[in-house]
C-alpha positions in Angstrom: -5.5 16.4 12.0 -4.9 13.5 14.3 -7.5 12.0 16.6 -6.6 11.7 20.3 -8.3 9.5 22.8 -9.2 10.8 26.3 -10.9 9.2 29.3 -13.1 11.1 31.7 -13.3 9.6 35.2 -17.1 10.2 35.2 -18.3 9.9 31.6 -15.7 7.4 30.2 -13.7 7.5 26.9 -14.1 10.1 24.2 -12.0 11.3 21.2 -11.0 14.7 20.1 -9.6 15.8 16.7 -7.1 18.6 17.2 -3.7 19.8 16.0 -0.6 18.0 17.3 0.5 21.3 19.0 -2.7 21.1 21.1 -2.4 17.5 22.1 -2.0 18.3 25.8 -1.8 15.6 28.5 -5.3 16.6 29.7 -8.4 18.1 28.2 -12.0 18.9 29.3 -14.7 16.3 28.9 -17.3 17.5 26.3 -20.2 16.3 28.5 -19.3 17.3 32.0 -16.4 19.7 31.5 -14.2 17.9 34.0 -10.5 17.3 33.4 -9.9 14.1 31.4 -6.6 12.3 30.9 -5.2 11.4 27.5 -5.2 7.7 26.7 -2.5 6.2 24.5 -3.6 3.9 21.8 -2.2 2.2 18.7 -2.0 4.5 15.7 -4.8 4.3 13.1 -2.8 3.2 10.0 -4.6 3.1 6.7 -4.4 0.0 4.6 -2.7 -0.1 1.2 -4.6 -0.9 -2.0 -4.2 -4.7 -2.6 -2.9 -4.2 -6.1 -0.2 -1.9 -4.8 0.6 -4.2 -2.0 1.2 -7.1 -4.5 3.4 -4.9 -6.6 5.5 -3.8 -3.6 5.8 -7.4 -2.4 6.9 -8.6 -5.8 9.5 -5.8 -5.9 11.0 -6.8 -2.6 11.1 -10.5 -3.6 12.7 -9.7 -7.0 15.5 -7.7 -5.3 16.9 -11.0 -3.8 15.5 -13.6 -6.1 14.9 -12.2 -9.6 12.5 -14.2 -11.7 14.2 -15.5 -14.9 12.0 -16.0 -18.0 12.7 -17.7 -21.2 10.0 -16.1 -23.4 8.3 -12.8 -23.4 4.9 -12.7 -21.6 1.8 -12.9 -23.8 0.0 -9.7 -24.6 -2.9 -8.9 -22.4 -5.4 -8.9 -25.3 -4.2 -12.3 -26.5 -4.5 -13.8 -23.0 -8.1 -12.6 -22.7 -9.0 -14.2 -26.0 -7.1 -17.4 -25.3 -4.8 -16.9 -28.3 -1.0 -17.5 -28.4 1.3 -14.5 -28.6 1.8 -13.2 -32.1 5.4 -12.7 -33.3 6.5 -10.3 -36.0 6.9 -11.4 -39.6 9.0 -8.3 -40.6 12.2 -9.7 -42.2 14.3 -7.0 -40.7 13.6 -8.4 -37.2 15.3 -11.6 -38.2 18.7 -9.8 -38.5 18.5 -8.5 -34.9 21.0 -10.1 -32.5 19.6 -13.0 -30.5 20.7 -14.0 -27.0 22.7 -17.2 -27.0 23.1 -17.3 -30.8 26.6 -17.2 -32.2 
């Protein structure tokens, strides 16, 4: 449920958590029971996980400026150990079509 801000003319500001259907323009102050007006504030938006934010930003950038690579990225395990990427030695893989080869 959303949180709404109100201001009592005697007690000052307070917040109420209530359903949107009950977000009336006025409410009673919880301390003095006087009528309090609703105060409009900026919405409380939750932040996005930084990892997700980076992925979303990369997706937006790549839609207009795709990154072109010349080689496959190294495997994560090899990067952690500081080793170069291992390539296959299976002779059947040599017969696969290669880009740019004629």
